[in-house]
C-alpha positions in Angstrom: 2.7 -18.2 -3.1 4.4 -19.3 0.0 1.6 -21.6 0.6 1.9 -23.4 -2.8 5.8 -23.5 -2.0 5.2 -25.2 1.3 2.8 -27.6 0.5 4.5 -28.8 -2.9 8.1 -28.6 -1.0 8.3 -32.6 -0.3 7.1 -33.5 -3.6 8.9 -31.0 -5.7 12.0 -32.3 -7.8 15.2 -31.1 -6.6 16.0 -29.4 -10.0 13.3 -26.7 -11.1 13.3 -24.7 -14.3 13.7 -20.9 -13.1 14.5 -19.4 -16.7 13.2 -19.9 -20.2 14.8 -18.9 -23.3 13.6 -17.5 -26.5 12.5 -20.8 -27.7 10.2 -21.0 -24.6 12.2 -23.8 -23.2 14.0 -24.0 -19.9 17.7 -22.9 -20.1 18.2 -22.6 -16.6 17.4 -24.8 -13.7 17.6 -24.2 -9.8 17.2 -25.9 -6.5 14.0 -25.9 -4.6 15.0 -22.8 -2.7 15.3 -20.7 -5.9 12.5 -22.3 -7.8 9.7 -22.4 -5.0 10.8 -19.5 -2.6 12.9 -16.8 -4.7 9.7 -15.3 -6.4 7.4 -15.3 -3.3 10.2 -13.4 -1.3 10.8 -11.0 -3.9 6.7 -10.5 -4.0 6.7 -9.9 -0.3 9.6 -7.4 -0.5 7.8 -5.5 -3.1 4.5 -5.5 -1.4 6.0 -4.6 2.0 8.1 -1.9 0.4 5.1 -0.6 -1.5 3.2 -0.4 1.6 5.9 1.3 3.6 6.3 3.8 0.7 2.6 4.5 0.7 2.9 7.4 3.2 5.8 8.9 1.0 3.8 8.7 -2.1 0.6 10.1 -0.3 2.3 13.5 0.1 2.2 13.8 -3.7 -1.6 12.9 -4.5 -0.8 13.4 -8.3 1.1 10.1 -8.3 -0.5 8.2 -5.3 -2.9 6.1 -7.6 -0.4 5.6 -10.3 2.0 4.2 -7.7 -0.4 1.9 -6.2 -1.3 0.5 -9.6 2.5 -0.1 -10.6 3.1 -2.0 -7.4 0.0 -4.3 -8.0 1.1 -4.5 -11.6 4.4 -5.8 -10.7 2.9 -8.2 -8.1 0.7 -9.6 -10.8 3.8 -10.3 -13.2 5.6 -11.9 -10.3 2.4 -14.2 -9.7 2.2 -15.0 -13.5 6.2 -15.8 -13.1 5.8 -18.1 -10.5 2.8 -19.9 -11.9 4.8 -20.5 -14.8 7.6 -21.8 -13.0 5.3 -24.0 -10.8 3.3 -25.3 -13.7 6.3 -26.3 -15.3 7.7 -28.2 -12.4 4.3 -30.1 -12.3 5.1 -31.2 -15.9 2.4 -28.8 -17.3 3.7 -27.5 -20.7 2.6 -23.7 -20.6 3.5 -21.2 -23.3 5.1 -18.2 -21.6 3.1 -16.0 -23.7 -0.3 -17.2 -22.1 0.7 -15.4 -18.8 4.1 -13.3 -18.9 3.5 -11.5 -22.3 0.2 -10.0 -21.0 1.5 -9.0 -17.8 4.4 -7.5 -18.9 2.3 -5.3 -21.5 0.3 -4.3 -18.6 3.2 -3.5 -16.6 4.4 -1.5 -19.6 1.2 0.5 -19.8 1.3 1.0 -16.1 4.8 2.2 -16.0 4.0 4.7 -18.8 1.1 6.1 -16.9 3.5 6.4 -13.7 6.1 8.2 -15.6 3.6 10.8 -17.1 2.3 11.1 -13.6 5.6 11.8 -12.1 6.5 14.3 -14.6 3.3 16.1 -15.6 1.2 15.3 -12.4 -1.9 13.7 -13.7 -2.7 10.0 -15.0 -5.1 8.7 -17.4 -6.8 6.9 -14.1 -7.1 10.3 -12.7 -8.3 12.0 -15.6 -11.0 9.2 -15.8 -11.9 9.5 -12.2 -12.2 13.3 -12.4 -14.4 12.9 -15.3 -16.6 10.7 -13.4 -16.7 12.6 -10.4 -17.6 15.9 -12.6 -20.5 13.8 -14.3 -21.8 12.8 -10.9 -21.7 16.2 -9.4 -23.4 17.8 -12.4 -26.3 15.7 -12.1 
């Protein structure tokens, strides 16, 4: 995202759509810093924060896999958001449902899985992994 922002900085318009309303039309505009750099900065903070918190989460193995999946799901959503902003800036009409809605649905699934892991100690991912391991060792 940073590379795309830097490469397109000189050709980007001074006004960039940064928020879209219910009718999928831009309803708020920002400058180049907000339009091209805000989402990559947030993504970098999430990535670094997730990396730094891995050691804390590793102490609780029952939620470690879900935590990592949750971090990457959020990064995918930020990437989809950036893609919509960037493509709209370049004049490509893109339905928000194409990228954002599936990313948010994936986030919701992962968040629920993460919540279950935090409260009950095991996730669907870990159950599937445990079943696979059991099948492999029973052969």
